[in-house]
N, CA, C and O of each residue as an XYZ file, in Angstrom:
396
protein
N       0.823     -1.184      0.000
C       0.000      0.000      0.000
C       0.871      1.253      0.000
O       0.596      2.209     -0.726
N       1.921      1.241      0.818
C       2.802      2.399      0.883
C       3.496      2.619     -0.455
O       3.750      3.760     -0.841
N       3.805      1.528     -1.171
C       4.458      1.660     -2.466
C       3.531      2.354     -3.466
O       3.966      3.225     -4.219
N       2.268      1.969     -3.470
C       1.306      2.599     -4.372
C       1.142      4.060     -4.013
O       1.094      4.921     -4.891
N       1.055      4.343     -2.716
C       0.922      5.726     -2.275
C       2.139      6.531     -2.700
O       1.999      7.661     -3.168
N       3.319      5.972     -2.545
C       4.542      6.668     -2.970
C       4.529      6.915     -4.468
O       4.926      7.980     -4.939
N       4.070      5.918     -5.206
C       3.998      6.040     -6.664
C       3.037      7.160     -7.063
O       3.327      7.961     -7.951
N       1.887      7.197     -6.386
C       0.910      8.236     -6.690
C       1.466      9.605     -6.331
O       1.336     10.562     -7.094
N       2.085      9.685     -5.166
C       2.666     10.961     -4.737
C       3.770     11.410     -5.699
O       3.960     12.607     -5.914
N       4.476     10.474     -6.260
C       5.560     10.809     -7.186
C       5.022     11.190     -8.560
O       5.776     11.622     -9.431
N       3.716     11.029     -8.748
C       3.133     11.423    -10.024
C       3.043     10.289    -11.019
O       2.498     10.473    -12.107
N       3.558      9.123    -10.681
C       3.535      8.012    -11.623
C       2.153      7.378    -11.709
O       1.816      6.746    -12.710
N       1.353      7.548    -10.657
C       0.028      6.953    -10.634
C      -1.052      7.860    -11.184
O      -2.230      7.505    -11.136
N      -0.694      9.003    -11.697
C      -1.689      9.937    -12.214
C      -2.520      9.318    -13.327
O      -3.714      9.598    -13.442
N      -1.899      8.482    -14.145
C      -2.656      7.841    -15.227
C      -3.766      6.958    -14.672
O      -4.870      6.937    -15.216
N      -3.484      6.231    -13.597
C      -4.487      5.367    -12.980
C      -5.639      6.209    -12.460
O      -6.804      5.876    -12.677
N      -5.318      7.299    -11.775
C      -6.356      8.168    -11.234
C      -7.178      8.804    -12.346
O      -8.402      8.886    -12.243
N      -6.522      9.250    -13.395
C      -7.233      9.884    -14.509
C      -8.154      8.893    -15.207
O      -9.275      9.240    -15.578
N      -7.679      7.646    -15.390
C      -8.529      6.634    -16.025
C      -9.765      6.368    -15.183
O     -10.857      6.195    -15.723
N      -9.605      6.333    -13.862
C     -10.743      6.139    -12.967
C     -11.747      7.260    -13.097
O     -12.955      7.021    -13.094
N     -11.255      8.493    -13.211
C     -12.152      9.635    -13.387
C     -12.883      9.549    -14.716
O     -14.069      9.868    -14.796
N     -12.170      9.111    -15.777
C     -12.786      8.983    -17.097
C     -13.911      7.963    -17.084
O     -14.975      8.207    -17.653
N     -13.687      6.820    -16.441
C     -14.707      5.772    -16.371
C     -15.920      6.287    -15.603
O     -17.056      6.081    -16.030
N     -15.690      6.953    -14.476
C     -16.789      7.497    -13.680
C     -17.568      8.519    -14.496
O     -18.799      8.533    -14.463
N     -16.879      9.352    -15.210
C     -17.531     10.364    -16.038
C     -18.388      9.717    -17.122
O     -19.502     10.168    -17.388
N     -17.866      8.657    -17.748
C     -18.623      7.950    -18.779
C     -19.871      7.306    -18.185
O     -20.939      7.350    -18.795
N     -19.748      6.707    -16.996
C     -20.900      6.079    -16.347
C     -21.976      7.118    -16.045
O     -23.162      6.864    -16.255
N     -21.571      8.267    -15.561
C     -22.535      9.321    -15.246
C     -23.206      9.816    -16.522
O     -24.417     10.034    -16.547
N     -22.427      9.992    -17.571
C     -23.009     10.436    -18.846
C     -24.011      9.416    -19.372
O     -25.055      9.797    -19.902
N     -23.713      8.126    -19.233
C     -24.645      7.082    -19.667
C     -25.933      7.137    -18.842
O     -27.031      7.029    -19.388
N     -25.793      7.302    -17.539
C     -26.968      7.401    -16.677
C     -27.813      8.624    -17.038
O     -29.040      8.545    -17.100
N     -27.149      9.744    -17.271
C     -27.876     10.949    -17.653
C     -28.646     10.727    -18.947
O     -29.805     11.127    -19.064
N     -28.004     10.094    -19.909
C     -28.647      9.831    -21.197
C     -29.861      8.925    -21.021
O     -30.919      9.167    -21.603
N     -29.698      7.873    -20.206
C     -30.816      6.956    -19.953
C     -31.954      7.667    -19.219
O     -33.128      7.429    -19.502
N     -31.604      8.528    -18.291
C     -32.625      9.258    -17.539
C     -33.418     10.175    -18.460
O     -34.632     10.310    -18.310
N     -32.746     10.796    -19.400
C     -33.425     11.708    -20.322
C     -34.342     10.957    -21.286
O     -35.248     11.552    -21.869
N     -34.115      9.667    -21.455
C     -34.982      8.855    -22.317
C     -36.267      8.436    -21.600
O     -37.187      7.925    -22.238
N     -36.340      8.644    -20.291
C     -37.531      8.285    -19.534
C     -38.675      9.248    -19.848
O     -38.468     10.359    -20.336
N     -39.876      8.787    -19.553
C     -41.042      9.664    -19.702
C     -40.950     10.779    -18.669
O     -40.127     10.724    -17.754
N     -41.790     11.780    -18.819
C     -41.831     12.879    -17.858
C     -42.100     12.342    -16.453
O     -41.454     12.759    -15.491
N     -43.052     11.420    -16.336
C     -43.379     10.828    -15.049
C     -42.192     10.047    -14.484
O     -41.902     10.126    -13.290
N     -41.515      9.301    -15.338
C     -40.353      8.534    -14.902
C     -39.225      9.428    -14.426
O     -38.583      9.140    -13.416
N     -38.977     10.519    -15.153
C     -37.926     11.465    -14.742
C     -38.289     12.120    -13.412
O     -37.424     12.339    -12.563
N     -39.576     12.432    -13.236
C     -40.017     13.052    -11.982
C     -39.816     12.093    -10.808
O     -39.340     12.496     -9.747
N     -40.180     10.822    -11.002
C     -39.985      9.821     -9.942
C     -38.508      9.674     -9.605
O     -38.132      9.618     -8.434
N     -37.673      9.612    -10.643
C     -36.240      9.475    -10.428
C     -35.686     10.702     -9.717
O     -34.887     10.573     -8.789
N     -36.099     11.879    -10.142
C     -35.628     13.118     -9.515
C     -36.015     13.147     -8.043
O     -35.209     13.539     -7.199
N     -37.238     12.736     -7.728
C     -37.694     12.716     -6.340
C     -36.833     11.781     -5.502
O     -36.412     12.135     -4.401
N     -36.571     10.581     -6.029
C     -35.738      9.624     -5.287
C     -34.323     10.165     -5.078
O     -33.751     10.026     -3.997
N     -33.774     10.771     -6.103
C     -32.417     11.307     -5.985
C     -32.362     12.437     -4.965
O     -31.434     12.504     -4.160
N     -33.350     13.323     -4.996
C     -33.374     14.433     -4.048
C     -33.542     13.928     -2.617
O     -32.882     14.419     -1.702
N     -34.422     12.950     -2.425
C     -34.603     12.384     -1.086
C     -33.333     11.706     -0.588
O     -33.036     11.732      0.606
N     -32.587     11.101     -1.506
C     -31.358     10.417     -1.096
C     -30.302     11.399     -0.601
O     -29.413     11.021      0.163
N     -30.392     12.655     -1.028
C     -29.442     13.659     -0.564
C     -29.747     14.087      0.865
O     -28.844     14.466      1.611
N     -31.018     14.027      1.245
C     -31.424     14.468      2.573
C     -31.338     13.380      3.627
O     -31.115     13.676      4.801
N     -31.509     12.148      3.238
C     -31.572     11.057      4.205
C     -30.178     10.543      4.544
O     -29.418     10.163      3.654
N     -29.845     10.532      5.837
C     -28.541      9.977      6.213
C     -28.556      8.450      6.100
O     -29.602      7.813      6.221
N     -27.388      7.888      5.869
C     -27.266      6.430      5.837
C     -27.461      5.897      7.249
O     -27.487      6.668      8.208
N     -27.598      4.576      7.381
C     -27.744      3.974      8.719
C     -26.559      4.325      9.602
O     -26.725      4.634     10.782
N     -25.361      4.276      9.028
C     -24.155      4.586      9.802
C     -24.162      6.045     10.238
O     -23.838      6.356     11.384
N     -24.537      6.954      9.308
C     -24.589      8.377      9.650
C     -25.653      8.639     10.708
O     -25.440      9.422     11.634
N     -26.801      7.979     10.565
C     -27.887      8.142     11.528
C     -27.451      7.677     12.912
O     -27.709      8.350     13.910
N     -26.790      6.524     12.966
C     -26.299      6.015     14.247
C     -25.299      6.994     14.864
O     -25.368      7.282     16.059
N     -24.383      7.500     14.060
C     -23.381      8.445     14.558
C     -24.049      9.716     15.086
O     -23.626     10.260     16.106
N     -25.088     10.190     14.399
C     -25.806     11.382     14.855
C     -26.492     11.139     16.194
O     -26.461     12.001     17.073
N     -27.118      9.955     16.357
C     -27.789      9.646     17.613
C     -26.791      9.467     18.747
O     -27.051      9.900     19.870
N     -25.666      8.842     18.477
C     -24.639      8.675     19.507
C     -24.132     10.045     19.954
O     -23.964     10.285     21.149
N     -23.891     10.934     19.004
C     -23.420     12.285     19.332
C     -24.464     13.024     20.172
O     -24.119     13.720     21.126
N     -25.742     12.871     19.812
C     -26.821     13.515     20.578
C     -26.893     12.954     21.993
O     -27.033     13.713     22.951
N     -26.800     11.640     22.133
C     -26.839     11.015     23.460
C     -25.656     11.483     24.306
O     -25.815     11.761     25.495
N     -24.475     11.571     23.701
C     -23.293     12.040     24.428
C     -23.456     13.494     24.857
O     -23.060     13.867     25.961
N     -24.036     14.311     23.985
C     -24.265     15.727     24.313
C     -25.222     15.845     25.497
O     -24.985     16.617     26.426
N     -26.305     15.070     25.452
C     -27.288     15.124     26.538
C     -26.689     14.647     27.859
O     -26.926     15.256     28.902
N     -25.924     13.573     27.824
C     -25.281     13.067     29.033
C     -24.309     14.103     29.596
O     -24.260     14.322     30.806
N     -23.543     14.735     28.723
C     -22.588     15.770     29.158
C     -23.330     16.927     29.830
O     -22.889     17.431     30.863
N     -24.462     17.348     29.241
C     -25.238     18.444     29.826
C     -25.803     18.054     31.188
O     -25.839     18.879     32.101
N     -26.243     16.810     31.332
C     -26.726     16.338     32.631
C     -25.609     16.366     33.669
O     -25.793     16.863     34.781
N     -24.462     15.833     33.298
C     -23.331     15.760     34.240
C     -22.815     17.145     34.627
O     -22.351     17.350     35.748
N     -22.899     18.093     33.692
C     -22.423     19.451     33.959
C     -23.483     20.307     34.640
O     -23.225     21.466     34.968
N     -24.669     19.750     34.854
C     -25.729     20.490     35.526
C     -26.456     21.490     34.628
O     -27.223     22.316     35.122
N     -26.227     21.428     33.332
C     -26.893     22.351     32.401
C     -28.252     21.818     31.948
O     -28.989     22.511     31.247
N     -28.580     20.598     32.343
C     -29.874     19.995     32.032
C     -30.301     19.186     33.240
O     -29.471     18.786     34.056
N     -31.596     18.948     33.349
C     -32.071     18.136     34.472
C     -32.934     17.006     33.942
O     -33.536     17.095     32.872
N     -32.970     15.948     34.722
C     -33.784     14.798     34.356
C     -35.254     15.117     34.605
O     -35.600     15.786     35.579
N     -36.106     14.633     33.719
C     -37.550     14.772     33.894
C     -38.114     13.358     33.925
O     -37.900     12.591     32.986
N     -38.828     13.001     34.983
C     -39.394     11.648     35.067
C     -40.307     11.363     33.879
O     -40.962     12.267     33.359
N     -40.344     10.118     33.458
C     -41.146      9.722     32.298
C     -42.604     10.094     32.476
O     -43.243     10.549     31.528
N     -43.155      9.906     33.696
C     -44.560     10.238     33.947
C     -44.836     11.705     33.643
O     -45.855     12.041     33.041
N     -43.924     12.574     34.060
C     -44.077     14.012     33.811
C     -43.982     14.311     32.315
O     -44.753     15.115     31.790
N     -43.046     13.670     31.639
C     -42.884     13.864     30.197
C     -44.145     13.454     29.452
O     -44.612     14.173     28.570
N     -44.695     12.295     29.809
C     -45.916     11.836     29.153
C     -47.104     12.743     29.474
O     -47.939     12.997     28.606
N     -47.186     13.234     30.715
C     -48.260     14.148     31.084
C     -48.193     15.400     30.229
O     -49.211     15.864     29.716
N     -46.989     15.950     30.074
C     -46.817     17.153     29.248
C     -47.179     16.882     27.787
O     -47.820     17.706     27.135
N     -46.764     15.723     27.282
C     -47.060     15.370     25.882
C     -48.569     15.244     25.673
O     -49.101     15.743     24.681
N     -49.262     14.577     26.607
C     -50.720     14.426     26.491
C     -51.404     15.783     26.524
O     -52.338     16.037     25.762
N     -50.934     16.654     27.412
C     -51.527     17.986     27.529
C     -51.306     18.797     26.251
O     -52.165     19.585     25.857
N     -50.169     18.605     25.616
C     -49.860     19.368     24.402
C     -50.730     18.960     23.216
O     -51.007     19.779     22.340
N     -51.161     17.701     23.183
C     -51.960     17.241     22.027
C     -53.457     17.205     22.326
O     -54.256     16.878     21.449
N     -53.837     17.536     23.544
C     -55.277     17.528     23.906
C     -55.956     18.821     23.508
O     -57.155     18.984     23.735
């Protein structure tokens, strides 16, 4: 691995990297062409899925976000910047808010 990295850093691997970019570019161009051949409804469905995929975190990202949130909340509790609320009180407040 270090040899390949050294080769790339020395500029000898630029051809490999450029070929990879060319293949990726060709694949994207093919996908774009195929997408444009779809009906209006098909393009709209595809566009919606693609846009939603940009907003939705992956399972790993979602887990990392929840872990970070849990750590933040625990830190705030330990530092006295937040207080615990019993579940009964939380549920009472929630019921009152939707009644």
